[in-house]
Residue frames relative to the residue before (quaternion, step in Angstrom):
aa qw qx qy qz dx dy dz
X 1.0000 0.0000 0.0000 0.0000 0.00 0.00 0.00
X 0.2027 -0.7961 0.5640 0.0839 3.54 -0.48 1.21
X 0.4320 -0.6835 0.5232 0.2692 3.53 -1.15 0.69
X 0.0922 -0.7715 0.6285 0.0356 3.52 -0.69 1.07
X 0.6661 -0.5064 0.3394 0.4298 3.61 -1.12 0.36
X 0.6496 0.5117 -0.3294 0.4557 3.58 1.03 -0.66
X 0.6990 0.4652 -0.2879 0.4606 3.60 0.97 -0.78
X 0.5704 0.6001 -0.3895 0.4034 3.62 1.16 -0.38
X 0.7554 0.3690 -0.1960 0.5048 3.58 1.10 -0.61
X 0.4676 0.6325 -0.4770 0.3922 3.57 1.11 0.57
X 0.0329 -0.8039 0.5932 -0.0295 3.54 -0.59 1.17
X 0.4066 -0.6773 0.5463 0.2782 3.53 -1.14 0.59
X 0.6673 -0.4698 0.3822 0.4335 3.53 -1.30 0.25
X 0.6218 0.5548 -0.3369 0.4382 3.59 1.01 -0.80
X 0.6365 0.5235 -0.3279 0.4619 3.61 0.99 -0.81
X 0.6718 0.4900 -0.2947 0.4709 3.57 0.91 -0.90
X 0.6444 0.5126 -0.3268 0.4639 3.62 0.99 -0.75
X 0.6441 0.5051 -0.3268 0.4724 3.61 0.96 -0.79
X 0.6402 0.5139 -0.3257 0.4690 3.57 0.95 -0.82
X 0.6379 0.5235 -0.3212 0.4645 3.59 1.00 -0.82
X 0.6511 0.5107 -0.3135 0.4658 3.60 0.95 -0.84
X 0.6710 0.4971 -0.3047 0.4581 3.58 0.86 -0.92
X 0.6676 0.4855 -0.3044 0.4753 3.61 0.89 -0.87
X 0.6474 0.5209 -0.3226 0.4532 3.61 0.95 -0.85
X 0.6554 0.4983 -0.3140 0.4728 3.60 0.96 -0.81
X 0.6431 0.5219 -0.3211 0.4592 3.58 0.98 -0.79
X 0.6700 0.4840 -0.2958 0.4789 3.57 0.93 -0.89
X 0.6422 0.5217 -0.3282 0.4557 3.61 0.97 -0.80
X 0.6584 0.4962 -0.3126 0.4718 3.59 0.95 -0.83
X 0.6429 0.5228 -0.3213 0.4585 3.59 0.98 -0.82
X 0.6593 0.4980 -0.3059 0.4730 3.60 0.93 -0.88
X 0.6597 0.5038 -0.3080 0.4648 3.60 0.92 -0.87
X 0.6313 0.5279 -0.3314 0.4614 3.58 1.00 -0.77
X 0.6648 0.4924 -0.3068 0.4705 3.59 0.91 -0.87
X 0.6492 0.5145 -0.3136 0.4642 3.60 0.97 -0.84
X 0.6596 0.5055 -0.3009 0.4679 3.59 0.96 -0.89
X 0.6508 0.5143 -0.3169 0.4599 3.59 0.95 -0.85
X 0.6563 0.5036 -0.3119 0.4672 3.59 0.94 -0.83
X 0.6573 0.4998 -0.3097 0.4715 3.59 0.97 -0.82
X 0.6432 0.5211 -0.3211 0.4600 3.59 0.99 -0.79
X 0.6605 0.4973 -0.3097 0.4696 3.60 0.94 -0.82
X 0.6378 0.5170 -0.3254 0.4691 3.59 1.00 -0.78
X 0.6553 0.5055 -0.3088 0.4688 3.58 0.98 -0.83
X 0.6376 0.5200 -0.3297 0.4630 3.60 0.97 -0.77
X 0.6425 0.5120 -0.3244 0.4688 3.59 1.00 -0.78
X 0.6590 0.5008 -0.3083 0.4689 3.58 0.96 -0.86
X 0.6412 0.5187 -0.3221 0.4649 3.58 0.99 -0.80
X 0.6441 0.5188 -0.3247 0.4588 3.59 0.97 -0.81
X 0.6541 0.4990 -0.3118 0.4752 3.59 0.95 -0.85
X 0.6575 0.5069 -0.3093 0.4637 3.58 0.95 -0.87
X 0.6497 0.5134 -0.3162 0.4629 3.58 0.92 -0.88
X 0.6609 0.5023 -0.3098 0.4637 3.58 0.91 -0.90
X 0.6505 0.5132 -0.3153 0.4626 3.59 0.96 -0.84
X 0.6708 0.4885 -0.2974 0.4722 3.57 0.94 -0.88
X 0.6425 0.5187 -0.3261 0.4602 3.59 0.99 -0.78
X 0.6522 0.4991 -0.3204 0.4720 3.61 0.95 -0.80
X 0.6509 0.5067 -0.3210 0.4654 3.59 0.96 -0.80
X 0.6571 0.4993 -0.3128 0.4701 3.60 0.95 -0.83
X 0.6416 0.5177 -0.3227 0.4650 3.57 0.98 -0.81
X 0.6502 0.5061 -0.3173 0.4695 3.58 0.96 -0.85
X 0.6338 0.5278 -0.3251 0.4627 3.58 1.04 -0.77
X 0.6831 0.4682 -0.2872 0.4813 3.59 0.92 -0.89
X 0.6126 0.5386 -0.3471 0.4628 3.59 1.05 -0.70
X 0.6440 0.5101 -0.3219 0.4705 3.59 0.99 -0.80
X 0.6372 0.5094 -0.3275 0.4767 3.61 1.01 -0.74
X 0.6373 0.5290 -0.3269 0.4552 3.55 0.99 -0.82
X 0.6597 0.5042 -0.3112 0.4624 3.57 0.95 -0.85
X 0.6742 0.4577 -0.2921 0.5006 3.58 1.14 -0.56
X 0.5727 -0.6271 0.3652 0.3812 3.57 1.28 -0.08
X 0.5304 0.6756 -0.3903 0.3316 3.57 1.18 0.18
X 0.8080 0.1071 -0.0110 0.5793 3.60 0.93 -0.85
X 0.2323 -0.7442 0.6060 0.1581 3.55 -1.10 0.69
X 0.2450 -0.8110 0.5227 0.0949 3.56 -0.72 1.11
X 0.3590 0.7180 -0.5249 0.2829 3.58 0.93 0.74
X 0.5065 -0.6642 0.4447 0.3232 3.58 -0.92 0.79
X 0.2619 -0.7408 0.5998 0.1514 3.55 -1.12 0.73
X 0.4216 -0.7048 0.5044 0.2668 3.55 -0.84 0.96
X 0.6131 -0.5820 0.3814 0.3739 3.61 -1.11 0.61
X 0.6141 0.5669 -0.3587 0.4157 3.63 1.09 -0.61
X 0.6467 0.5304 -0.3145 0.4489 3.61 1.11 -0.68
X 0.6051 0.5627 -0.3593 0.4336 3.59 1.04 -0.69
């Protein structure tokens, strides 16, 4: 049986179904990857905002203690530690 140009492009229904499954899985993985990446970036932004808010609140708390005479907020050089 020789391969002619017409016989090279004859596919069975099974071939087309397998191709459909493979393409569908690839598209599903790509969509899930994009969704996961977007969710991860949103979470990182929220964490950064939360960290900044907590750091500002802690600094304000320490500043208030310093004004009351309890804590000194001057930086200490690594050699002194």
